[in-house]
PDB file of N, CA, C and O in Angstrom:
ATOM      1  N   UNK A   1     117.160  92.147 131.564  1.00  0.00           N
ATOM      2  CA  UNK A   1     117.276  90.748 131.222  1.00  0.00           C
ATOM      3  C   UNK A   1     118.729  90.467 130.839  1.00  0.00           C
ATOM      4  O   UNK A   1     119.230  91.051 129.878  1.00  0.00           O
ATOM      5  N   UNK A   2     119.400  89.604 131.556  1.00  0.00           N
ATOM      6  CA  UNK A   2     120.808  89.318 131.297  1.00  0.00           C
ATOM      7  C   UNK A   2     121.014  88.133 130.358  1.00  0.00           C
ATOM      8  O   UNK A   2     122.137  87.645 130.234  1.00  0.00           O
ATOM      9  N   UNK A   3     119.985  87.669 129.711  1.00  0.00           N
ATOM     10  CA  UNK A   3     120.089  86.535 128.798  1.00  0.00           C
ATOM     11  C   UNK A   3     120.469  87.020 127.403  1.00  0.00           C
ATOM     12  O   UNK A   3     119.946  88.035 126.943  1.00  0.00           O
ATOM     13  N   UNK A   4     121.370  86.314 126.724  1.00  0.00           N
ATOM     14  CA  UNK A   4     121.728  86.721 125.363  1.00  0.00           C
ATOM     15  C   UNK A   4     120.581  86.452 124.396  1.00  0.00           C
ATOM     16  O   UNK A   4     119.832  85.488 124.557  1.00  0.00           O
ATOM     17  N   UNK A   5     120.454  87.312 123.395  1.00  0.00           N
ATOM     18  CA  UNK A   5     119.447  87.119 122.358  1.00  0.00           C
ATOM     19  C   UNK A   5     119.936  86.075 121.365  1.00  0.00           C
ATOM     20  O   UNK A   5     121.140  85.881 121.198  1.00  0.00           O
ATOM     21  N   UNK A   6     119.008  85.412 120.718  1.00  0.00           N
ATOM     22  CA  UNK A   6     119.326  84.408 119.710  1.00  0.00           C
ATOM     23  C   UNK A   6     118.614  84.811 118.434  1.00  0.00           C
ATOM     24  O   UNK A   6     117.385  84.875 118.401  1.00  0.00           O
ATOM     25  N   UNK A   7     119.368  85.081 117.394  1.00  0.00           N
ATOM     26  CA  UNK A   7     118.788  85.518 116.127  1.00  0.00           C
ATOM     27  C   UNK A   7     119.248  84.591 115.006  1.00  0.00           C
ATOM     28  O   UNK A   7     120.160  84.940 114.256  1.00  0.00           O
ATOM     29  N   UNK A   8     118.637  83.423 114.882  1.00  0.00           N
ATOM     30  CA  UNK A   8     119.057  82.484 113.830  1.00  0.00           C
ATOM     31  C   UNK A   8     118.598  82.958 112.463  1.00  0.00           C
ATOM     32  O   UNK A   8     117.639  83.722 112.352  1.00  0.00           O
ATOM     33  N   UNK A   9     119.290  82.500 111.419  1.00  0.00           N
ATOM     34  CA  UNK A   9     118.826  82.791 110.063  1.00  0.00           C
ATOM     35  C   UNK A   9     117.478  82.126 109.836  1.00  0.00           C
ATOM     36  O   UNK A   9     116.590  82.697 109.203  1.00  0.00           O
ATOM     37  N   UNK A  10     117.336  80.925 110.352  1.00  0.00           N
ATOM     38  CA  UNK A  10     116.042  80.242 110.299  1.00  0.00           C
ATOM     39  C   UNK A  10     116.026  79.180 111.384  1.00  0.00           C
ATOM     40  O   UNK A  10     117.061  78.618 111.742  1.00  0.00           O
ATOM     41  N   UNK A  11     114.857  78.920 111.891  1.00  0.00           N
ATOM     42  CA  UNK A  11     114.692  77.909 112.929  1.00  0.00           C
ATOM     43  C   UNK A  11     113.336  77.256 112.708  1.00  0.00           C
ATOM     44  O   UNK A  11     112.296  77.888 112.896  1.00  0.00           O
ATOM     45  N   UNK A  12     113.350  75.995 112.309  1.00  0.00           N
ATOM     46  CA  UNK A  12     112.111  75.269 112.052  1.00  0.00           C
ATOM     47  C   UNK A  12     111.753  74.454 113.278  1.00  0.00           C
ATOM     48  O   UNK A  12     112.515  73.586 113.706  1.00  0.00           O
ATOM     49  N   UNK A  13     110.578  74.742 113.845  1.00  0.00           N
ATOM     50  CA  UNK A  13     110.115  74.025 115.027  1.00  0.00           C
ATOM     51  C   UNK A  13     108.673  73.597 114.787  1.00  0.00           C
ATOM     52  O   UNK A  13     107.843  74.402 114.365  1.00  0.00           O
ATOM     53  N   UNK A  14     108.382  72.344 115.054  1.00  0.00           N
ATOM     54  CA  UNK A  14     107.003  71.877 115.016  1.00  0.00           C
ATOM     55  C   UNK A  14     106.529  71.729 116.449  1.00  0.00           C
ATOM     56  O   UNK A  14     107.164  71.052 117.257  1.00  0.00           O
ATOM     57  N   UNK A  15     105.413  72.366 116.757  1.00  0.00           N
ATOM     58  CA  UNK A  15     104.850  72.283 118.098  1.00  0.00           C
ATOM     59  C   UNK A  15     103.719  71.272 118.114  1.00  0.00           C
ATOM     60  O   UNK A  15     102.911  71.206 117.188  1.00  0.00           O
ATOM     61  N   UNK A  16     103.675  70.497 119.164  1.00  0.00           N
ATOM     62  CA  UNK A  16     102.509  69.657 119.382  1.00  0.00           C
ATOM     63  C   UNK A  16     101.397  70.559 119.897  1.00  0.00           C
ATOM     64  O   UNK A  16     101.667  71.628 120.444  1.00  0.00           O
ATOM     65  N   UNK A  17     100.171  70.144 119.727  1.00  0.00           N
ATOM     66  CA  UNK A  17      99.027  70.969 120.093  1.00  0.00           C
ATOM     67  C   UNK A  17      99.111  71.473 121.523  1.00  0.00           C
ATOM     68  O   UNK A  17      98.801  72.637 121.777  1.00  0.00           O
ATOM     69  N   UNK A  18      99.519  70.636 122.461  1.00  0.00           N
ATOM     70  CA  UNK A  18      99.540  71.053 123.860  1.00  0.00           C
ATOM     71  C   UNK A  18     100.656  72.045 124.163  1.00  0.00           C
ATOM     72  O   UNK A  18     100.685  72.620 125.251  1.00  0.00           O
ATOM     73  N   UNK A  19     101.585  72.260 123.214  1.00  0.00           N
ATOM     74  CA  UNK A  19     102.681  73.209 123.436  1.00  0.00           C
ATOM     75  C   UNK A  19     102.353  74.603 122.913  1.00  0.00           C
ATOM     76  O   UNK A  19     103.126  75.536 123.134  1.00  0.00           O
ATOM     77  N   UNK A  20     101.252  74.762 122.240  1.00  0.00           N
ATOM     78  CA  UNK A  20     100.925  76.073 121.675  1.00  0.00           C
ATOM     79  C   UNK A  20     100.445  77.006 122.778  1.00  0.00           C
ATOM     80  O   UNK A  20      99.670  76.618 123.652  1.00  0.00           O
ATOM     81  N   UNK A  21     100.922  78.240 122.716  1.00  0.00           N
ATOM     82  CA  UNK A  21     100.530  79.225 123.713  1.00  0.00           C
ATOM     83  C   UNK A  21     100.129  80.515 123.015  1.00  0.00           C
ATOM     84  O   UNK A  21     100.516  80.763 121.873  1.00  0.00           O
ATOM     85  N   UNK A  22      99.368  81.314 123.697  1.00  0.00           N
ATOM     86  CA  UNK A  22      98.961  82.619 123.188  1.00  0.00           C
ATOM     87  C   UNK A  22      99.535  83.681 124.107  1.00  0.00           C
ATOM     88  O   UNK A  22      98.815  84.551 124.596  1.00  0.00           O
ATOM     89  N   UNK A  23     100.825  83.602 124.335  1.00  0.00           N
ATOM     90  CA  UNK A  23     101.504  84.522 125.228  1.00  0.00           C
ATOM     91  C   UNK A  23     102.722  85.093 124.508  1.00  0.00           C
ATOM     92  O   UNK A  23     103.160  84.557 123.490  1.00  0.00           O
ATOM     93  N   UNK A  24     103.262  86.184 125.045  1.00  0.00           N
ATOM     94  CA  UNK A  24     104.468  86.774 124.471  1.00  0.00           C
ATOM     95  C   UNK A  24     105.674  85.933 124.878  1.00  0.00           C
ATOM     96  O   UNK A  24     105.844  85.580 126.045  1.00  0.00           O
ATOM     97  N   UNK A  25     106.505  85.621 123.884  1.00  0.00           N
ATOM     98  CA  UNK A  25     107.689  84.800 124.140  1.00  0.00           C
ATOM     99  C   UNK A  25     108.908  85.458 123.507  1.00  0.00           C
ATOM    100  O   UNK A  25     108.782  86.383 122.705  1.00  0.00           O
ATOM    101  N   UNK A  26     110.083  84.973 123.874  1.00  0.00           N
ATOM    102  CA  UNK A  26     111.310  85.373 123.200  1.00  0.00           C
ATOM    103  C   UNK A  26     112.096  84.111 122.871  1.00  0.00           C
ATOM    104  O   UNK A  26     112.033  83.118 123.596  1.00  0.00           O
ATOM    105  N   UNK A  27     112.840  84.161 121.764  1.00  0.00           N
ATOM    106  CA  UNK A  27     113.728  83.067 121.401  1.00  0.00           C
ATOM    107  C   UNK A  27     115.133  83.527 121.732  1.00  0.00           C
ATOM    108  O   UNK A  27     115.568  84.586 121.279  1.00  0.00           O
ATOM    109  N   UNK A  28     115.848  82.732 122.526  1.00  0.00           N
ATOM    110  CA  UNK A  28     117.189  83.135 122.944  1.00  0.00           C
ATOM    111  C   UNK A  28     118.145  81.966 122.818  1.00  0.00           C
ATOM    112  O   UNK A  28     117.727  80.821 122.647  1.00  0.00           O
ATOM    113  N   UNK A  29     119.437  82.266 122.904  1.00  0.00           N
ATOM    114  CA  UNK A  29     120.479  81.260 122.757  1.00  0.00           C
ATOM    115  C   UNK A  29     121.501  81.438 123.867  1.00  0.00           C
ATOM    116  O   UNK A  29     121.916  82.560 124.154  1.00  0.00           O
ATOM    117  N   UNK A  30     121.911  80.336 124.497  1.00  0.00           N
ATOM    118  CA  UNK A  30     122.905  80.408 125.564  1.00  0.00           C
ATOM    119  C   UNK A  30     123.576  79.048 125.715  1.00  0.00           C
ATOM    120  O   UNK A  30     122.896  78.029 125.837  1.00  0.00           O
ATOM    121  N   UNK A  31     124.897  79.029 125.708  1.00  0.00           N
ATOM    122  CA  UNK A  31     125.673  77.808 125.964  1.00  0.00           C
ATOM    123  C   UNK A  31     125.279  76.627 125.073  1.00  0.00           C
ATOM    124  O   UNK A  31     125.171  75.500 125.556  1.00  0.00           O
ATOM    125  N   UNK A  32     125.063  76.876 123.781  1.00  0.00           N
ATOM    126  CA  UNK A  32     124.755  75.796 122.849  1.00  0.00           C
ATOM    127  C   UNK A  32     123.302  75.370 122.810  1.00  0.00           C
ATOM    128  O   UNK A  32     122.958  74.440 122.082  1.00  0.00           O
ATOM    129  N   UNK A  33     122.439  76.026 123.576  1.00  0.00           N
ATOM    130  CA  UNK A  33     121.021  75.689 123.592  1.00  0.00           C
ATOM    131  C   UNK A  33     120.192  76.888 123.150  1.00  0.00           C
ATOM    132  O   UNK A  33     120.512  78.029 123.481  1.00  0.00           O
ATOM    133  N   UNK A  34     119.129  76.622 122.404  1.00  0.00           N
ATOM    134  CA  UNK A  34     118.141  77.640 122.086  1.00  0.00           C
ATOM    135  C   UNK A  34     116.958  77.403 123.010  1.00  0.00           C
ATOM    136  O   UNK A  34     116.655  76.265 123.368  1.00  0.00           O
ATOM    137  N   UNK A  35     116.297  78.478 123.389  1.00  0.00           N
ATOM    138  CA  UNK A  35     115.136  78.339 124.269  1.00  0.00           C
ATOM    139  C   UNK A  35     114.043  79.296 123.826  1.00  0.00           C
ATOM    140  O   UNK A  35     114.310  80.412 123.382  1.00  0.00           O
ATOM    141  N   UNK A  36     112.816  78.836 123.957  1.00  0.00           N
ATOM    142  CA  UNK A  36     111.650  79.698 123.783  1.00  0.00           C
ATOM    143  C   UNK A  36     111.151  79.966 125.192  1.00  0.00           C
ATOM    144  O   UNK A  36     110.723  79.054 125.899  1.00  0.00           O
ATOM    145  N   UNK A  37     111.213  81.231 125.588  1.00  0.00           N
ATOM    146  CA  UNK A  37     110.966  81.613 126.971  1.00  0.00           C
ATOM    147  C   UNK A  37     109.762  82.539 127.065  1.00  0.00           C
ATOM    148  O   UNK A  37     109.628  83.474 126.276  1.00  0.00           O
ATOM    149  N   UNK A  38     108.890  82.279 128.025  1.00  0.00           N
ATOM    150  CA  UNK A  38     107.723  83.127 128.258  1.00  0.00           C
ATOM    151  C   UNK A  38     108.187  84.440 128.882  1.00  0.00           C
ATOM    152  O   UNK A  38     108.875  84.434 129.904  1.00  0.00           O
ATOM    153  N   UNK A  39     107.808  85.582 128.264  1.00  0.00           N
ATOM    154  CA  UNK A  39     108.209  86.902 128.763  1.00  0.00           C
ATOM    155  C   UNK A  39     107.686  87.175 130.169  1.00  0.00           C
ATOM    156  O   UNK A  39     108.382  87.773 130.989  1.00  0.00           O
ATOM    157  N   UNK A  40     106.470  86.739 130.443  1.00  0.00           N
ATOM    158  CA  UNK A  40     105.788  87.066 131.698  1.00  0.00           C
ATOM    159  C   UNK A  40     106.587  86.665 132.937  1.00  0.00           C
ATOM    160  O   UNK A  40     106.723  87.454 133.872  1.00  0.00           O
ATOM    161  N   UNK A  41     107.115  85.437 132.945  1.00  0.00           N
ATOM    162  CA  UNK A  41     107.791  84.958 134.154  1.00  0.00           C
ATOM    163  C   UNK A  41     109.154  84.317 133.898  1.00  0.00           C
ATOM    164  O   UNK A  41     109.781  83.805 134.826  1.00  0.00           O
ATOM    165  N   UNK A  42     109.623  84.341 132.633  1.00  0.00           N
ATOM    166  CA  UNK A  42     110.942  83.792 132.327  1.00  0.00           C
ATOM    167  C   UNK A  42     111.010  82.282 132.256  1.00  0.00           C
ATOM    168  O   UNK A  42     112.103  81.716 132.235  1.00  0.00           O
ATOM    169  N   UNK A  43     109.851  81.609 132.217  1.00  0.00           N
ATOM    170  CA  UNK A  43     109.827  80.151 132.136  1.00  0.00           C
ATOM    171  C   UNK A  43     110.221  79.695 130.735  1.00  0.00           C
ATOM    172  O   UNK A  43     109.671  80.181 129.747  1.00  0.00           O
ATOM    173  N   UNK A  44     111.176  78.759 130.642  1.00  0.00           N
ATOM    174  CA  UNK A  44     111.527  78.171 129.355  1.00  0.00           C
ATOM    175  C   UNK A  44     110.451  77.168 128.970  1.00  0.00           C
ATOM    176  O   UNK A  44     110.234  76.180 129.673  1.00  0.00           O
ATOM    177  N   UNK A  45     109.778  77.421 127.853  1.00  0.00           N
ATOM    178  CA  UNK A  45     108.719  76.534 127.372  1.00  0.00           C
ATOM    179  C   UNK A  45     109.296  75.409 126.521  1.00  0.00           C
ATOM    180  O   UNK A  45     108.802  74.281 126.551  1.00  0.00           O
ATOM    181  N   UNK A  46     110.337  75.721 125.769  1.00  0.00           N
ATOM    182  CA  UNK A  46     110.991  74.742 124.909  1.00  0.00           C
ATOM    183  C   UNK A  46     112.485  75.002 124.963  1.00  0.00           C
ATOM    184  O   UNK A  46     112.919  76.153 124.899  1.00  0.00           O
ATOM    185  N   UNK A  47     113.275  73.945 125.080  1.00  0.00           N
ATOM    186  CA  UNK A  47     114.737  74.057 125.002  1.00  0.00           C
ATOM    187  C   UNK A  47     115.225  73.069 123.956  1.00  0.00           C
ATOM    188  O   UNK A  47     114.716  71.952 123.863  1.00  0.00           O
ATOM    189  N   UNK A  48     116.208  73.480 123.174  1.00  0.00           N
ATOM    190  CA  UNK A  48     116.765  72.598 122.149  1.00  0.00           C
ATOM    191  C   UNK A  48     118.257  72.836 122.028  1.00  0.00           C
ATOM    192  O   UNK A  48     118.721  73.974 122.088  1.00  0.00           O
ATOM    193  N   UNK A  49     119.001  71.761 121.859  1.00  0.00           N
ATOM    194  CA  UNK A  49     120.432  71.905 121.622  1.00  0.00           C
ATOM    195  C   UNK A  49     120.640  72.135 120.135  1.00  0.00           C
ATOM    196  O   UNK A  49     120.114  71.393 119.305  1.00  0.00           O
ATOM    197  N   UNK A  50     121.404  73.158 119.802  1.00  0.00           N
ATOM    198  CA  UNK A  50     121.660  73.503 118.409  1.00  0.00           C
ATOM    199  C   UNK A  50     123.011  72.921 118.013  1.00  0.00           C
ATOM    200  O   UNK A  50     124.037  73.271 118.597  1.00  0.00           O
ATOM    201  N   UNK A  51     123.013  72.036 117.026  1.00  0.00           N
ATOM    202  CA  UNK A  51     124.244  71.447 116.515  1.00  0.00           C
ATOM    203  C   UNK A  51     124.377  71.841 115.051  1.00  0.00           C
ATOM    204  O   UNK A  51     123.642  71.328 114.208  1.00  0.00           O
ATOM    205  N   UNK A  52     125.298  72.740 114.735  1.00  0.00           N
ATOM    206  CA  UNK A  52     125.438  73.182 113.343  1.00  0.00           C
ATOM    207  C   UNK A  52     125.918  72.044 112.451  1.00  0.00           C
ATOM    208  O   UNK A  52     126.782  71.260 112.843  1.00  0.00           O
ATOM    209  N   UNK A  53     125.358  71.961 111.257  1.00  0.00           N
ATOM    210  CA  UNK A  53     125.790  70.945 110.298  1.00  0.00           C
ATOM    211  C   UNK A  53     127.079  71.378 109.613  1.00  0.00           C
ATOM    212  O   UNK A  53     127.917  70.545 109.269  1.00  0.00           O
ATOM    213  N   UNK A  54     127.231  72.680 109.419  1.00  0.00           N
ATOM    214  CA  UNK A  54     128.387  73.206 108.715  1.00  0.00           C
ATOM    215  C   UNK A  54     129.138  74.139 109.653  1.00  0.00           C
ATOM    216  O   UNK A  54     128.791  75.316 109.755  1.00  0.00           O
ATOM    217  N   UNK A  55     130.142  73.649 110.328  1.00  0.00           N
ATOM    218  CA  UNK A  55     130.870  74.454 111.307  1.00  0.00           C
ATOM    219  C   UNK A  55     131.635  75.603 110.661  1.00  0.00           C
ATOM    220  O   UNK A  55     131.952  76.574 111.347  1.00  0.00           O
ATOM    221  N   UNK A  56     131.943  75.530 109.370  1.00  0.00           N
ATOM    222  CA  UNK A  56     132.639  76.619 108.683  1.00  0.00           C
ATOM    223  C   UNK A  56     131.781  77.876 108.701  1.00  0.00           C
ATOM    224  O   UNK A  56     132.311  78.986 108.758  1.00  0.00           O
ATOM    225  N   UNK A  57     130.465  77.717 108.652  1.00  0.00           N
ATOM    226  CA  UNK A  57     129.552  78.861 108.652  1.00  0.00           C
ATOM    227  C   UNK A  57     129.636  79.646 109.949  1.00  0.00           C
ATOM    228  O   UNK A  57     129.273  80.823 109.972  1.00  0.00           O
ATOM    229  N   UNK A  58     130.104  79.033 111.031  1.00  0.00           N
ATOM    230  CA  UNK A  58     130.196  79.726 112.311  1.00  0.00           C
ATOM    231  C   UNK A  58     131.480  80.522 112.455  1.00  0.00           C
ATOM    232  O   UNK A  58     131.587  81.356 113.355  1.00  0.00           O
ATOM    233  N   UNK A  59     132.451  80.286 111.593  1.00  0.00           N
ATOM    234  CA  UNK A  59     133.757  80.954 111.701  1.00  0.00           C
ATOM    235  C   UNK A  59     133.668  82.431 111.376  1.00  0.00           C
ATOM    236  O   UNK A  59     134.676  83.135 111.421  1.00  0.00           O
TER     237      UNK A  59
END
């Protein structure tokens, strides 16, 4: 898998009922976006743009 891993300190996500799955997933980060990706076929189930509130924390 050539996708970078995403390991946030915390990530709060609310799922709507129809978005819930009982499958293995991974959370990853690439080019300013976080994605929840299904392991089975690599389909991105959720994508979100991450905008840090405190840019000093990224330095």
